[in-house]
N, C-alpha and C positions, 0 to 999 in steps of 0.2 A: 504493499500499500504506499501511497506517497505520504512521507512524514513531513514534507516541507511544501510550502505554497510556491507554485511555479508561475512566474511572471513572463509572459512572452510578447508584451507590448500591445496586446489586443484590448486590454481593460486596465484603467488606472488602479493603482493600490493606495490605500490609506493605512498607515501603520497602526492607527488607533483601532482599526477594524481587525488587526492581526493578533491572534493570541500569542502570548510569550510563554505560556506554561502548559501547553498541550503534553499529553502522555501517550496518545495513540491508542488508548484502551489497554495499555500494557503495564505490568508492574515493572519496578526498576530491574528486578532479576531477569524478567522476560526480555526487557529492552537490551540489557548487556549481552545476553545470550544471542539475540538476533544480530546485535552489531558485530559480535565476534564471528559470526558465521559469514556475514557480508565482508568483513575484514579479510578473512581467508580468501574469499572469491576475488576481492580486490588485489590480493597479493599474487594470485595466479595471472589475473589480467594485466596487471603491471609488468609482470615478467614477459608476458607475450608482447606487449607494447615495446618493451625494451629489446628483445631479441629480434623481432620483426623489423624494427627501425623504420616503419612507415608512417608513423604519426607521433605527434607529441601531445602531452596533456598540460594544460595550465590551469591551476587551481587558484581562484582569487577568493581571498577572505577579506570581508569588511564587517564592521560592527563597532558599536561603541566600546568604550573602556570597560573592561571586566566581562565582556560579552562571551569570552572563551575562545578567542582566536588562537592563542598559544596552546591551550589545552586541545583543541580539535587537531591542531597540526601535530602535536606529540603523538596523538592517537593514530593518525595516519602513518606516520613514521614507524609506529609499532609493527605495521604490517607491510612495510616497503622494503625493496631492494636497495641498499645503500649505494649500489653503483649507478642507479638510474634516477636518483631523486635529489633535489636540493631545495632550500628554503631561501627565499629573497625578501627580506624585511625593507620596508620603505619608511624612512625616518625623514626628518627635516632636510630638505634639499641642500646640498653644499653650493659653494659659491660657483664652481664649475657647472653644476647641474642647473643652477638658476640662470646661467648664461645662454642655455639652449631652450629650445621648446620644450613643453612640460612632458612629453613622451620620450624625449631623448634617453633619459636615464631607465625608463621602463623597457624600451625596446631591447636594450643590452642584456636584460635579465630573462627574456622569454626562452622557452625551452627548444632545444634543437629536436629533430625527430628521434624518437627512441628515448626521450628524456621527459621526465615529470618535474615541474616546478611548481612550488607553492608560494604565491604572493601573501605575505603577512601586511595587509594595507596594500595599496596599489595605485594606479593612475587615477582611481576615483577620489583619492584625497585632494586632487586639484579641483574638484567640483564640491568638496565637502569642507574641509578646514579652510581652504583658500577663500571659500565663499563666506563661512560664518565669521572668520576673522578678518574679512575684507582685505585679504592679501593682494588681490588683483580686482580691478573694477568689474561691475556686473556684466558689461558687454564682452569682457574677456572670458570669464568662466562660463557664461551661457554658450559661447561659441565652441567650448570644449566638448559639449555633448556630441556634436557632429564629429569632432576629430576622434573621440573615443569609439563611436560607432564604426567609423571607417578603419580605425586601427584593429578593432576586434574582427571586422570582416577580413582584413589583410591576414590576420593569424588564422582564421578559418580556412581562407583560400590556400594557406600553406600547410594545411593538413594538421592543424592544432585543434585538439579537442579542448573546448573551453567550458570550465565549470565555475560559475560565479555565484558565490555564497555569501548571504548576508545573515548574520547571527543577530536575531531580534530579541533583546533583553528589556525587562521592564525597569522602570526607574527605582521602584522599591527593591528589586532584586540587586540592581546595581549598588544601591546604598548598603545592602546587607553584605555584599562581597567586599566593598571598600572598608567597611567597618571590620570584617573578619581578618583582613590583611593587618590591621593594627593589633589584633589578638594572637596572630600566628608569627612566631620568631622567625621561622623559615621563609615567610612571605613578606617580611618587613622590608626588604629591599625594594619590593614593588611600590612602596608608598610614595605618593607623589601629590603635592598641594595642586598641582596642575589638573589632576583627575577631579577633584572637588571644584575647582573653578570651571571646569568644562561642563559640569552638571548645570551650572547657571545658564548655560546655552542650549538646554535640552530640547526646547521647543524649535530653536533655529536649526539645530542638527536634524531634528525630525523632518522639517520641511526640506532641508538639503538631500536627505536620504531619500525621501519620497521622490523628489524630482529626478535624482539620479537613476533610481529604479525604473521609473516610468520613461524617462528619456532614453535609457540605454538597454532596456529589455527588448529583445526581438525574438522571433521564432528560432533563429539560428543560434543566438547567444542569449538564452533566457537567464533571468535571475531567479535564485532559489531562496526564499525567505524562511529561515528555520526558527521555530520557538526555542529560545536559548536559556530559559529559566532553569531548566533541569539539565545537567551536564550530560547524564547518560542518554537522554533523548536527543540532545544535540549531536553526540557521537554516532548514534544510530542513524539520524537523518543524513548526516554528512556521508556516512559509509554507503547509504542507499543511492545518493546522488552520484557518487563516484562509480559505483558498480553499473548503475543504469547508463551512465555516460559511456563506459567501456564495452559493455556487453555486445553491442550491435557489431563490433569489429572482430570479435573473437574468431569466428569462422575464417574470415579472410586472413587473419594473423597466422592461424594454424595451417592454412593452405600455403601461405608464403614460406612458412618455416618448413613444411613438408617438401615443398618444391626445392628449398634451399638444400635440405638434407639429401635429397636425391641428386642434386648437382655435386655436392661434396663427396657422395659415394662413388659417383661416376669418376670424378678426379682421382680418388684413391685407387680405384680399379685400373685406371689408365696407367697411373704412376707405378703400380705393382707388376704390370705386364713385362 
């Protein structure tokens, strides 16, 4: 069943209408078990993607502070082949990056064929934080929606499978997680006054996220909105999205590898004559 809401640009979304605490009719134990099964399938599919070398996978994570981007990424890595996957976090642009167009630093991090790359934040920051904090004029960030759609179309045309995931957390749950960090010694390093300051811009970010989701969701590159108040459910929904993104290619990748295997056997037979 779909554990996330899929946005393909045919109907606008209002985040206020999207639940953040769904459980999909599952208990926590059932959800964890289902996520583990999907994780094992993802591991197989990722290997096929890597060895066939015909497609790339780009996973884009966006979400408010404490929504669980790091946790979701760690769970993906639990099931991943270290040879074929890397994480690209996007923080404040450097002076060099700021001297180029906003997609310059992004394009350098996209996956090659056979590779999986996870974006922890992404090119969407340039229509989110840049908008909320007025880092660029309105006429600039509004034009960026078109650039993003064209950029993602370019990736798709280059055989990149694109999974765009928005982790949707409630304001109350965010507060609980921020307060919990103050109580947990091992998470104290995550404490930041900036996280609390950003909460003051909650409504502005809500509007910015809604516009980004609605402007840049297409049938070819949909957005997936995951209820993220429950970490186990978040992991389950992420696993489902990735597996469903890769499953359609399984037979073709197996066929390509079988053909490659036949070629290698023929080469060995010729060598041994």
